[in-house]
C-alpha positions as CSV (number, residue, x, y, z in Angstrom):
1,M,-24.6,35.4,22.3
2,E,-23.5,37.7,25.2
3,R,-24.1,35.8,28.4
4,K,-21.2,36.8,30.7
5,E,-23.6,38.9,32.8
6,V,-25.5,35.8,33.9
7,N,-24.5,34.5,37.3
8,Y,-24.6,30.8,36.6
9,E,-25.4,28.3,39.3
10,A,-22.7,25.9,40.4
11,A,-22.3,22.8,38.2
12,L,-23.5,20.6,41.0
13,T,-26.7,22.6,41.4
14,Q,-27.4,22.4,37.7
15,Y,-26.8,18.7,37.7
16,L,-29.1,18.2,40.7
17,F,-31.9,20.2,39.0
18,Q,-31.4,18.3,35.7
19,K,-31.8,15.0,37.6
20,A,-34.8,16.3,39.6
21,S,-36.6,17.6,36.5
22,R,-36.3,14.2,34.8
23,A,-37.5,12.3,37.8
24,R,-40.1,15.0,38.8
25,L,-38.6,15.4,42.3
26,P,-39.4,18.6,44.3
27,L,-35.8,19.7,44.8
28,S,-36.7,23.4,45.4
29,G,-39.6,24.9,47.3
30,T,-40.8,28.4,48.2
31,F,-42.7,29.1,51.4
32,E,-44.7,32.3,51.1
33,L,-45.1,33.0,54.8
34,S,-47.4,36.0,54.6
35,P,-48.7,38.6,52.1
36,V,-48.4,41.4,54.8
37,C,-45.7,44.0,54.1
38,N,-44.6,47.2,55.7
39,L,-44.2,48.7,52.2
40,N,-47.0,49.3,49.8
41,C,-45.3,49.0,46.4
42,R,-47.5,50.1,43.5
43,M,-46.8,47.1,41.3
44,C,-46.8,44.3,44.0
45,Y,-48.6,41.1,43.0
46,V,-49.5,39.8,46.5
47,R,-49.6,42.4,49.2
48,K,-52.5,42.4,51.7
49,T,-53.2,44.3,54.9
50,P,-53.6,42.4,58.2
51,Q,-57.3,43.3,58.0
52,E,-57.6,41.7,54.5
53,V,-55.8,38.6,55.7
54,A,-58.2,38.3,58.7
55,A,-61.2,38.6,56.4
56,H,-59.8,36.1,53.8
57,D,-61.8,32.9,53.2
58,R,-58.7,30.8,54.1
59,P,-56.6,31.3,57.2
60,I,-52.9,32.1,57.1
61,M,-50.7,29.0,57.5
62,T,-49.3,28.3,61.0
63,L,-45.8,27.4,62.2
64,E,-46.9,23.8,62.8
65,Q,-48.3,23.5,59.2
66,W,-45.1,24.9,57.7
67,L,-42.9,22.5,59.7
68,D,-45.1,19.5,58.8
69,I,-44.9,20.4,55.1
70,A,-41.1,20.9,55.4
71,R,-40.6,17.4,57.0
72,Q,-42.7,15.8,54.3
73,A,-41.0,17.7,51.5
74,K,-37.6,16.7,52.8
75,K,-38.6,13.1,52.5
76,A,-39.8,13.8,49.0
77,G,-36.4,15.3,48.0
78,M,-36.5,19.1,48.8
79,L,-33.1,20.6,49.5
80,Y,-33.4,24.2,48.4
81,L,-35.9,26.4,50.2
82,L,-36.8,30.1,49.8
83,L,-38.7,32.0,52.4
84,T,-40.6,35.0,51.0
85,G,-43.7,37.1,51.5
86,G,-45.0,39.9,51.6
87,E,-42.2,40.7,54.1
88,P,-41.2,37.4,55.8
89,F,-39.6,39.1,58.8
90,L,-43.1,40.5,59.7
91,W,-44.4,37.0,60.1
92,P,-44.6,36.4,63.9
93,D,-43.0,33.0,63.9
94,F,-40.3,33.7,61.4
95,W,-37.3,32.9,63.6
96,K,-38.8,29.8,65.1
97,L,-39.4,28.5,61.6
98,Y,-36.1,29.6,60.2
99,E,-34.0,28.0,62.9
100,Q,-35.9,24.7,62.6
101,L,-35.6,24.7,58.8
102,T,-31.9,25.2,58.9
103,A,-31.6,22.5,61.6
104,M,-33.3,20.1,59.2
105,G,-30.5,20.6,56.7
106,F,-32.2,22.7,54.0
107,L,-30.3,25.3,52.1
108,V,-32.4,28.3,53.0
109,S,-32.5,31.7,51.3
110,I,-34.6,34.7,52.1
111,N,-36.4,37.3,50.0
112,T,-36.9,40.5,51.9
113,N,-37.2,44.3,51.4
114,G,-34.4,44.7,54.1
115,T,-36.1,47.4,56.1
116,L,-36.6,45.2,59.2
117,I,-33.1,43.7,59.3
118,D,-31.7,45.3,62.5
119,G,-28.6,44.5,64.5
120,E,-30.3,41.6,66.3
121,A,-31.5,40.1,63.0
122,I,-28.0,40.4,61.6
123,R,-26.5,38.6,64.7
124,R,-29.0,35.8,64.3
125,L,-28.3,35.4,60.6
126,Q,-24.5,35.5,61.2
127,A,-24.9,32.7,63.9
128,D,-27.0,30.6,61.6
129,P,-26.3,31.8,58.1
130,P,-28.7,31.4,55.2
131,T,-27.5,30.4,51.7
132,R,-28.3,34.0,50.7
133,V,-30.4,37.0,51.6
134,N,-32.0,38.6,48.5
135,I,-32.8,42.2,49.2
136,T,-35.1,44.1,46.8
137,L,-33.6,47.6,46.4
138,Y,-36.4,49.9,45.2
139,G,-34.4,53.1,44.9
140,A,-31.2,54.9,45.8
141,R,-32.7,57.5,48.1
142,D,-35.6,57.9,50.5
143,E,-37.6,60.0,48.1
144,T,-37.8,57.2,45.6
145,Y,-39.0,54.8,48.2
146,R,-41.7,57.3,49.1
147,A,-42.8,57.5,45.5
148,L,-42.8,53.8,44.8
149,C,-43.3,52.1,48.1
150,R,-45.3,54.8,49.8
151,A,-43.2,54.7,53.0
152,D,-40.7,57.1,54.5
153,G,-37.1,56.7,55.6
154,M,-36.7,53.3,54.0
155,F,-33.5,53.7,51.9
156,D,-31.3,54.4,54.9
157,R,-32.7,51.4,56.7
158,V,-32.0,49.1,53.8
159,D,-28.5,50.6,53.3
160,R,-27.7,49.9,56.9
161,A,-29.0,46.3,56.6
162,I,-26.9,45.6,53.5
163,S,-23.8,47.0,55.1
164,G,-24.4,45.1,58.4
165,L,-25.0,41.8,56.6
166,R,-21.9,42.2,54.4
167,D,-19.8,43.1,57.5
168,A,-21.2,40.0,59.2
169,G,-20.2,37.8,56.3
170,V,-23.8,37.0,55.2
171,L,-24.1,36.6,51.4
172,V,-26.3,39.3,49.9
173,K,-27.8,39.7,46.4
174,L,-29.7,42.8,45.3
175,N,-32.9,42.7,43.2
176,C,-34.6,45.7,41.6
177,S,-38.1,45.9,40.2
178,L,-37.8,48.9,37.8
179,T,-40.9,51.0,37.1
180,P,-41.7,54.5,36.1
181,A,-41.6,55.5,39.8
182,N,-38.0,54.5,40.4
183,A,-36.5,54.5,36.8
184,K,-34.6,57.8,37.5
185,D,-32.5,56.0,40.1
186,L,-31.3,53.2,37.7
187,E,-27.8,54.5,37.2
188,A,-27.3,55.2,40.9
189,L,-28.6,51.7,41.8
190,C,-26.1,50.1,39.4
191,R,-23.3,52.3,40.9
192,Y,-24.4,51.4,44.4
193,A,-24.1,47.6,43.7
194,R,-20.8,48.0,41.9
195,E,-19.2,50.0,44.7
196,R,-20.2,47.3,47.2
197,Q,-19.3,44.4,44.8
198,L,-22.8,43.0,45.0
199,I,-24.9,41.3,42.3
200,L,-27.8,43.5,41.2
201,E,-30.5,41.9,39.1
202,V,-32.7,44.5,37.4
203,N,-36.1,43.5,36.0
204,T,-38.0,45.9,33.8
205,Y,-40.9,43.5,33.1
206,M,-43.6,43.6,35.8
207,F,-46.2,40.8,35.9
208,P,-49.8,41.8,36.1
209,P,-50.8,41.3,39.7
210,L,-53.6,38.8,39.3
211,R,-53.1,37.2,42.6
212,R,-53.7,40.5,44.3
213,D,-56.5,41.6,42.0
214,P,-58.0,39.2,39.5
215,T,-59.4,42.1,37.4
216,M,-55.8,43.3,36.6
217,V,-55.3,41.0,33.5
218,G,-52.7,42.6,31.3
219,Q,-52.3,45.6,33.6
220,N,-49.9,47.0,36.2
221,Q,-48.2,50.2,37.1
222,R,-45.3,49.6,34.8
223,F,-43.5,50.8,31.7
224,T,-44.8,50.7,28.2
225,P,-43.2,47.9,26.1
226,R,-40.8,50.4,24.5
227,E,-39.8,51.9,27.9
228,A,-39.3,48.4,29.3
229,A,-37.0,47.6,26.4
230,W,-35.1,50.8,26.8
231,Y,-34.4,50.4,30.5
232,H,-33.6,46.8,29.9
233,F,-30.8,48.1,27.6
234,K,-29.7,50.9,29.9
235,R,-29.3,48.7,32.9
236,Y,-27.0,46.5,30.8
237,Q,-24.9,49.5,29.7
238,Y,-24.6,50.8,33.3
239,Q,-23.6,47.4,34.6
240,Q,-21.4,46.1,31.8
241,G,-19.9,49.2,30.2
242,N,-19.9,50.5,26.6
243,E,-17.7,47.9,24.9
244,R,-19.9,45.0,26.0
245,Y,-23.0,47.1,25.5
246,I,-22.2,47.4,21.8
247,R,-21.9,43.6,21.5
248,F,-25.1,43.2,23.4
249,L,-26.9,45.6,21.0
250,K,-25.6,43.6,18.0
251,N,-27.0,40.4,19.5
252,A,-30.3,42.1,20.4
253,E,-30.7,43.3,16.8
254,R,-30.5,39.6,15.7
255,G,-32.8,38.4,18.5
256,L,-30.0,36.7,20.4
257,I,-30.2,38.0,24.0
258,D,-31.7,36.5,27.1
259,P,-35.3,37.6,27.5
260,P,-36.3,39.9,30.4
261,G,-38.8,38.8,33.0
262,L,-37.0,35.5,34.0
263,D,-35.8,34.5,37.4
264,E,-33.2,31.9,38.2
265,Q,-35.6,29.0,37.8
266,C,-36.7,29.8,34.2
267,V,-35.4,28.2,31.0
268,D,-36.7,28.4,27.5
269,P,-39.9,26.4,26.7
270,V,-39.4,23.5,24.2
271,D,-42.8,21.9,23.4
272,G,-45.4,24.4,24.7
273,K,-45.6,23.0,28.2
274,I,-44.2,24.4,31.4
275,A,-40.6,23.6,30.7
276,C,-39.0,25.6,33.5
277,R,-38.5,24.0,36.9
278,A,-41.9,25.1,38.0
279,G,-44.1,22.1,38.5
280,N,-41.4,19.5,37.7
281,A,-38.5,20.2,40.1
282,A,-39.9,23.3,42.0
283,F,-43.0,24.4,43.7
284,W,-44.4,27.4,45.6
285,I,-46.8,27.3,48.6
286,T,-48.9,30.4,49.2
287,W,-49.6,31.9,52.6
288,D,-53.1,30.4,52.6
289,G,-52.1,26.9,51.7
290,W,-52.1,26.5,48.0
291,M,-49.3,24.6,46.2
292,T,-48.6,26.2,42.7
293,P,-45.9,25.8,40.1
294,C,-44.6,29.3,40.7
295,G,-45.7,32.4,42.6
296,M,-46.9,34.3,39.5
297,M,-49.4,31.6,38.4
298,P,-52.9,31.7,40.0
299,T,-53.5,28.2,38.5
300,P,-53.0,25.3,38.6
301,K,-53.1,25.0,42.4
302,V,-53.5,22.1,44.8
303,D,-54.8,22.4,48.4
304,I,-51.7,21.4,50.5
305,T,-53.8,21.6,53.7
306,A,-56.1,18.8,52.4
307,L,-53.5,16.3,51.1
308,P,-50.2,14.8,52.2
309,F,-47.3,16.6,50.5
310,A,-46.4,13.6,48.2
311,E,-50.0,13.4,46.9
312,A,-50.2,17.2,46.4
313,W,-46.9,17.3,44.5
314,A,-47.9,14.4,42.3
315,K,-51.2,16.1,41.5
316,L,-49.5,19.4,40.8
317,V,-47.0,17.8,38.4
318,Q,-49.8,16.2,36.5
319,E,-51.8,19.4,36.2
320,A,-48.7,21.5,35.3
321,E,-47.8,19.0,32.5
322,A,-51.2,19.7,30.9
323,V,-50.5,23.5,30.7
324,A,-49.4,24.6,27.3
325,V,-48.6,28.0,25.8
326,S,-49.7,29.2,22.4
327,G,-48.2,27.5,19.3
328,V,-48.1,30.9,17.8
329,C,-45.6,31.9,20.6
330,L,-43.5,28.8,20.0
331,G,-43.2,29.5,16.3
332,C,-42.5,33.2,16.7
333,A,-39.2,34.5,15.3
334,N,-38.7,36.5,18.6
335,Q,-39.4,33.6,20.9
336,A,-35.8,33.2,22.0
337,M,-35.7,36.8,23.4
338,C,-39.3,36.9,24.6
339,H,-39.9,33.5,26.4
340,A,-43.6,33.9,26.8
341,C,-44.0,31.3,29.6
342,A,-47.3,30.1,30.9
343,A,-47.2,32.5,33.9
344,M,-46.8,35.5,31.6
345,A,-49.5,34.3,29.2
346,M,-51.9,33.8,32.1
347,T,-51.3,37.2,33.7
348,E,-51.2,39.1,30.5
349,T,-54.2,37.4,28.8
350,G,-56.1,35.4,31.4
351,S,-55.1,32.1,29.7
352,A,-52.0,30.0,29.4
353,G,-52.7,29.7,25.7
354,G,-53.2,33.4,25.1
355,I,-50.7,35.5,23.2
356,P,-49.1,38.1,25.6
357,T,-48.9,41.0,23.1
358,Y,-47.1,43.3,25.7
359,L,-44.2,40.9,25.4
360,C,-44.5,40.7,21.6
361,R,-44.2,44.5,21.4
362,M,-41.3,44.5,23.9
363,A,-39.3,42.1,21.8
364,E,-39.9,44.1,18.7
365,E,-38.9,47.3,20.5
366,M,-35.7,45.7,21.7
367,K,-34.7,44.9,18.1
368,R,-35.7,48.4,16.9
369,L,-34.0,50.2,19.8
370,A,-30.8,48.1,19.2
371,K,-30.6,49.3,15.6
372,E,-31.2,52.9,16.7
373,E,-28.6,52.7,19.5
374,L,-26.0,51.2,17.2
375,A,-26.6,54.0,14.7
376,T,-26.2,56.6,17.4
377,L,-23.0,55.0,18.5
378,G,-21.6,54.9,15.0
379,Q,-21.8,51.1,14.7
């Protein structure tokens, strides 16, 4: 199986997560500070306007609440912490929280669209460096940002932020959510990352945005399964070159490639239960105070504002262990290259036990396209 493209974690990190998973310790947490964003991406799963936040039935979490949770989570074992949104730099108390979290000793990383990282932000991050800044790069030009994110002048802002952070010695990783609105920039995005010697993780699978709109089961502004498979292949070719692409295609034809739609905390399921780190070594806390296994899952969820952290975590672990995906998925011949996890099943079908046929079709298309591509290349 071709796996050289994967950027593996350090052996120590893997060891820590293995230990934490067995002991059900919350080693990694995500604080979703706000759903508000200055971009309005067509496929976003969480975005709300300030007016929608104000009208929501639960208030946005405060600085004091986040700090209290952080202190309790540290006692429970949390070491790795991701700050995300929405756009986290829009949250009014971002810097107060960030500085106190790093002072507590957490290894803090940040998810951002990069458009608000100016010279002052770079200076502060250089003085108190995060583990990494993950910047989502939605296109290689302003026109693409306008089409996908419905905002003007954004690529130049992001480009300046990336250059400034690199010059300041701050570690940057690029992510790209690929959709029909920015697919034409894929080759240019891969070239952009290569020229700057940055990791670019391209994802062609978009979760249905149930957290934003519960009626969107199985829907999003995304590719057809065949298109998602095609662009999953093309990004590999652009990033790895033709020689490795041919090996990748041969493995795909046999169903032996890593599935799309995974982030760094996902692993293959074993017994039908949530078998990634979500709910056994990792958690996500939403902007309105719900603790969930991961940010894509609307349930299970525990009210972190009503319980001490340790009790909320224990309850979440118990509820997550009861979540099982379909036995049909577990027995599928394409399961290794599909990885229909509970979050995917929930968002695609409305139930963790549902069969996410979009992913079934995508896996079949990958095998079919691999055969077609190999024939075209004379292999």
